[in-house]
C-alpha positions in Angstrom: 122.9 94.9 65.8 123.6 91.9 63.6 121.1 90.6 61.0 121.4 87.3 59.1 119.1 85.3 56.9 119.1 81.6 56.3 117.5 81.2 52.9 117.4 77.4 53.0 115.3 77.4 56.2 113.7 80.9 55.7 114.8 82.1 59.1 115.7 85.8 59.8 117.9 86.4 62.9 118.3 89.7 64.5 120.9 89.9 67.3 120.8 93.0 69.5 123.3 92.3 72.2 126.0 89.7 73.2 125.9 87.4 76.2 124.2 84.4 77.4 120.4 84.2 77.1 118.6 83.7 80.4 115.3 82.7 78.8 114.1 81.7 75.3 110.4 82.3 74.5 109.2 80.2 71.5 106.1 80.9 69.5 104.1 78.1 68.0 105.3 78.7 64.4 106.5 82.3 64.4 110.0 82.2 65.9 112.0 82.7 69.1 112.8 85.6 71.3 116.0 85.4 73.5 116.0 87.4 76.8 118.8 88.4 79.1 118.6 88.2 82.9 116.8 91.5 83.1 114.1 90.4 80.6 115.4 92.6 77.8 115.4 91.3 74.3 118.8 90.0 73.1 117.7 88.5 69.8 114.8 87.5 67.6 114.5 84.6 65.2 111.6 84.9 62.7 110.6 81.6 61.0 109.2 81.8 57.5 110.4 85.4 57.2 110.3 85.5 53.4 107.1 83.5 53.1 105.4 85.9 55.5 106.7 89.0 53.7 109.0 90.2 56.5 112.1 90.5 54.2 110.2 92.6 51.8 109.0 94.9 54.6 112.5 95.2 56.0 113.9 96.1 52.6 111.3 98.8 52.1 112.1 100.2 55.6 115.8 100.3 54.9 115.3 102.0 51.5 112.9 104.6 53.1 115.4 105.4 55.9 118.2 106.0 53.4 116.3 108.2 51.0 117.4 111.9 51.0 114.7 114.5 51.7 112.8 115.5 48.5 113.0 119.3 49.3 116.3 120.1 51.0 115.3 123.8 51.4 112.3 122.8 53.5 114.4 120.5 55.6 117.0 123.2 56.2 114.4 125.7 57.1 113.0 123.3 59.8 116.5 122.6 61.1 117.1 126.4 61.5 113.7 126.9 63.1 112.4 123.6 64.5 109.2 125.1 65.9 108.0 125.5 62.3 106.5 122.6 60.3 106.9 122.0 56.6 103.2 122.8 56.0 103.4 126.4 57.4 
């Protein structure tokens, strides 16, 4: 996946797979979705990404994904016995 941001035009582009787009679906003022010949999403352009708060949400999601677990002992216990939950 490739992600780029054009700060001058406030457009976020997410490209999931290479190849020619078979169809391009355009929203009124939201952006564009590119589809391959099977109708699967190849890429998305989001217009006004910063203005609409999408960049901030993506940054939060990326930070959340990268944070280590708070209690490594609990995580290791679950890895050793996946049928248990952290609350037990």
